[in-house]
Every structure is written in C-alpha cells, then in structure tokens.
C-alpha positions as a printed NumPy array, in Angstrom:
array([[ -0.138,   0.393,   0.242],
       [  2.597,   2.542,   0.38 ],
       [  3.832,   2.171,  -3.277],
       [  0.271,   2.647,  -3.952],
       [ -0.075,   5.737,  -2.516],
       [  3.665,   6.953,  -3.228],
       [  2.638,   6.774,  -6.54 ],
       [ -0.712,   8.631,  -6.28 ],
       [  1.417,  11.689,  -4.569],
       [  3.099,  11.733,  -8.481],
       [  6.543,  12.051,  -7.825],
       [  9.448,  12.436,  -9.65 ],
       [ 11.524,   9.8  ,  -8.071],
       [ 10.451,   7.296,  -6.015],
       [ 12.915,   5.644,  -3.825],
       [ 12.638,   2.007,  -1.547],
       [ 14.85 ,   2.138,   1.601],
       [ 16.528,  -0.979,   2.048],
       [ 18.501,  -2.384,   5.476],
       [ 20.873,  -3.953,   3.58 ],
       [ 20.869,  -2.253,  -0.333],
       [ 20.034,   1.569,   0.918],
       [ 18.402,   3.274,  -1.413],
       [ 16.486,   1.061,  -4.245],
       [ 14.77 ,   2.458,  -7.426],
       [ 11.976,   0.903,  -7.904],
       [ 13.379,  -1.368, -10.874],
       [ 16.308,  -2.133,  -9.267],
       [ 15.63 ,  -6.256,  -8.293],
       [ 17.475,  -7.153,  -5.341],
       [ 17.49 , -10.028,  -3.793],
       [ 15.657, -11.353,  -0.49 ],
       [ 17.641, -10.521,   2.856],
       [ 16.859, -10.88 ,   6.59 ],
       [ 18.154,  -7.562,   8.21 ],
       [ 16.304,  -4.831,   9.564],
       [ 17.597,  -1.467,  11.054],
       [ 15.412,  -2.408,  14.238],
       [ 17.415,  -4.754,  15.232],
       [ 20.88 ,  -2.587,  14.531],
       [ 22.623,  -0.254,  17.083],
       [ 22.511,   3.487,  16.781],
       [ 26.455,   3.368,  15.308],
       [ 25.042,   1.013,  12.877],
       [ 21.938,   3.291,  12.031],
       [ 23.937,   5.828,  11.729],
       [ 26.021,   4.614,   9.077],
       [ 23.379,   3.756,   7.396],
       [ 21.738,   6.992,   6.944],
       [ 25.125,   8.549,   5.63 ],
       [ 25.72 ,   5.316,   3.29 ],
       [ 21.636,   6.754,   1.921],
       [ 22.831,  10.089,   2.09 ],
       [ 25.218,   9.407,  -0.22 ],
       [ 22.981,   7.311,  -2.69 ],
       [ 20.311,  10.554,  -1.943],
       [ 22.432,  13.063,  -2.641],
       [ 23.511,  11.157,  -6.231],
       [ 19.548,  11.334,  -7.373],
       [ 18.063,  14.687,  -5.822],
       [ 18.924,  17.953,  -4.082],
       [ 18.511,  16.827,  -0.494],
       [ 18.454,  20.559,   0.151],
       [ 15.807,  21.579,  -2.947],
       [ 13.512,  18.94 ,  -2.9  ],
       [ 10.34 ,  18.06 ,  -1.385],
       [ 10.766,  14.603,   0.834],
       [  8.086,  12.16 ,   1.7  ],
       [  9.349,   9.662,   3.54 ],
       [  6.74 ,   6.939,   4.443],
       [  9.739,   4.609,   6.551],
       [  9.751,   3.958,   9.901],
       [ 11.015,   5.596,  12.715],
       [ 14.033,   3.466,  13.01 ],
       [ 14.66 ,   4.138,   9.01 ],
       [ 14.313,   7.656,   8.746],
       [ 16.051,   8.784,  12.906],
       [ 18.966,  10.102,  11.418],
       [ 17.895,  10.798,   7.761],
       [ 15.594,  13.708,   8.584],
       [ 17.973,  15.989,  10.293],
       [ 19.766,  16.076,   6.933],
       [ 16.343,  16.773,   4.713],
       [ 15.714,  20.531,   3.552],
       [ 12.294,  19.964,   2.56 ],
       [ 10.115,  16.502,   3.617],
       [  6.882,  15.708,   4.958],
       [  5.902,  12.536,   7.286],
       [  2.238,  11.994,   6.316],
       [  2.12 ,   9.189,   9.212],
       [  4.378,  10.167,  11.702],
       [  3.573,   9.092,  14.918],
       [  0.613,   6.42 ,  13.922],
       [  0.871,   2.738,  14.947],
       [  0.59 ,   0.384,  12.108],
       [ -2.625,  -0.52 ,  12.502],
       [ -3.172,   3.023,  11.658],
       [ -0.965,   3.448,   9.128],
       [ -2.468,   0.74 ,   7.301],
       [ -5.59 ,   2.573,   7.75 ],
       [ -4.248,   6.233,   6.576],
       [ -3.21 ,   4.443,   3.591],
       [ -6.97 ,   2.531,   3.097],
       [ -8.44 ,   5.677,   3.348],
       [ -5.718,   7.26 ,   0.634],
       [ -5.181,   4.532,  -1.756],
       [ -9.758,   4.382,  -1.923],
       [-10.41 ,   8.279,  -1.819],
       [-12.322,   7.71 ,   1.169]])
C-alpha cells in the first residue's frame, strides 16, 4: 500500500529504503535478505543513514527537493535532520492506523 500511495503523489522519484542496500530504485531487483534496522545499534543506523544520504545526493537535491518519507522511525531518524523540505504523513501512527490511513488515501474514502 505504501507504493500505491507514493505513486498517487505523482513524484519525480520513488525509492525504497532497504536495510541491506540503502536507497533502491523501483526498477532494481534485489535478492531477498533478513536484515532490519530495528535490530541494529544507533551507530550502525547512523552509518547506514550516511550511505543513504550519499545515495540521495546522487539522485536528488536534498536541500531543495520535497521528500515524502513513508518509512518507520528507525529508518528516517538519521536522515530527516539532513533534509530541508520533507513530510512524514504517518508520523506517530501505529501500524494499524498507518494501514487505515493508506487504505483511505488509496481508495479516496
């Protein structure tokens, strides 16, 4: 549902945040893996975020582009301070409330 919602926003780019690969374009196939940032230390998450920020800089202008972040708190925690224009539409919502929000947005209820 996140992808459907993101596509509705009609953005210039959509990327998936991967704990293993960082920033992944939609057209790139990756091998399955069993890693999550939720199990990594703060130091490891900072290092991951540094890699993702480098990848973002290669693909967009983090000082001028508007970024919509649909990822969870641990995935966005060390990225957000480096983005000038961003929004987090589901910030503070539980998983159940996030699913309700997405369903409502996708079905235009």
